[in-house]
N, C-alpha and C positions, 0 to 999 in steps of 0.2 A: 389572480394574475401572478405572473412570475416577477419576483423582486429583482432589483438591479443586481444584487449579489448572485442571483441564480442565472446569470448570462455567461457566455463564454468569455475568457480573458486570456491575455498573453502573460506568460510567466518566465521567470529566470530559472535556469536549471543547470546542473552539471551533467553533461551528456558524454556518453562513451560512443565514439563513432567507429572505432576499430580496436580489436584486442591488442593488448600490450602497448597501448598508447595512453597518454594522459587524458583525463577527463577534461572537457572543454566547457567553460562557462558561457552559456548563450542566454540571450534575453528575448528570444522569439519563438518559444514553444507555446502552442495554443492548447488550452485545456477547455473542454466543453462544459456546459452546465450539466449538473447531475440529472439523470433520468429516473424513472420510477424505480424504487429500490436502491438508489444510490445516494451518496453524500459526497460533498467536496470539503476537504479539510485544508486549512492553512497550516503548513508544517512549521512547528516551532523548534523541534529537536529531532535529530536522526543520528543513530550510531552507525559505525562502519563494521559490518560483519564479514567474516571470512568468506561467506557465500558471495558477497559483492566482489571481493578480491578475486574469487575464482572466475567470475564473469570477466573482470578486467584482464586477467592474465590468460584467458582463453581456455582454461581447463574445464569450464562449464559453459559450453557454447550457448549463445543467445542471439535472438534477432537484434539487428542494429539499425539505426541508432537506438540507444536505450538510456533511460534515466534510472539509475540504480537507487539503492537505499530502501530498506524495508523495516528497519527497527526504529519506528518513529512515533511521535506524539504531536498533538496539535489541537486546533480549535475548529469546530465545525463552522464553515463559511456559508454553505448553502446546502439545502436538502432537495431531493427529487420530489415530484408531485406525490402527495399522499403519505409522505413520511411522518410518522407520529412518535417514534421511539426517540429520535434525536432532533435537536433544533440548533439553529445558528447560535454560536456562543458556547455550546457544550464543549468541555475539555475531554479529549479522547486519546487512547492509545490505539495504534493500528496493528492489525494482524495480517500476515501474508496469506492466510488460509481462511477467508470468511466463509462460515458454513451457510449452505443454502437453506437448511432447515427442513427440506422435503425429500431428499434422496434416501435410498436404502439405508445408508450409514447414519445420516442425521436422525431419522426417525427411531433409530436404535441407540441414540445417545452416544454415537461414536463419531463426533464431529471432526476429529482429526483425519478421518478417512473420507470426508465429503468429496463429491465429484468436483467441487470448486478447487481442490488441491492442484488441479491441472494448471492453474494460473502460475504456480511456481515454475513450471517448465515452459509454458507458452508466453509468459510475461504479458498476458492480456486479461481483460475482464472476462467473466463467464460467457458472454455472448460473442467473444472473439475480437471485439474492438479494444482499443486502448484508451480512448478518451483524450489522447494526446496526439498532436501533429506538429509538423514543422515544414513550412513551404509546401503544404498540401499533402505531405507524405506522413504515414503513421510513425509515431515514436513509441517504442515499447516501454512498459512499466516494470522495472527490475524486480524480480521475485514477486510479482503481483502487486507491487505498491508504487514504486517510483518516487520515493520521498527525498531524493536529492534535488527536488524542485520546490518552489515556494508553495505549491498546492498539489494535492492529489485527489483523484476520484476513486472511490471504492464502493463495493456493495455496502449497504448500511450495516450489515452484520460484521463487516471488517473494521468498524470503528466502535470501540468499547468505551462507554462513558466512565470517567474516573472522578473521584471526589475532588473538590476545589482545593483541598489542602495537600494533595499529592503534587510535588513539583514536576513540571513537564520534562525537565532534563533527566530526572530519575525515571519517570514513567516510560520513556521511550525504550529502555532496555527490557521492559516487560514483553515487548513485541517479538523478541527473538532470544536474546542472550539468556534471560532468566528461564524462559521456557525450555531452551535447549539444555542449559546446565542442570536444571531440576529434573528434566526428563532423562538425561544421561545418568544422573545420580540414582534416581529411583528405578528406572526401567532397565538400564544397561548394567550399572555397577551393583544394583540391588541393595543400596544402602537403606537401612531402616531407621 
């Protein structure tokens, strides 16, 4: 049977309704229960990335309304049916590019090229849904996460379990800032 935590709920979120406008704090965004292969996370910390600012100022167009924020950490709130890798209470860092594990790129251990990377552009889950709505209309998930809300839905591979002694306020930057900085240093600047 589905636990009470695995039902839909209403959350508070910072919503962008139009480019070059302030984010609006609303308390009526609906988030559904996680489906097979998904988890729901209670967001504890989320950084502000330049990519979020690019959506806010319109230089990176996105579907609206949208809950931004992708550099996040939190605690698993609910898991979809059959999930065995993660459990409620697990501490996780989120990634905007959760690998599917099955595509051409994933089976070649090139997860950063996974077909799921499209969620960065579509601001949806791999199946095209968002898991979020407001007044019956879809709400997009900024850069595939949408962590400027109290909770997020993500494929279970988008939540990476971390040790209990890693502070969540530090762990959140692993989701983007550290990856981007290390990637630029090693791959672009070729620092050894």
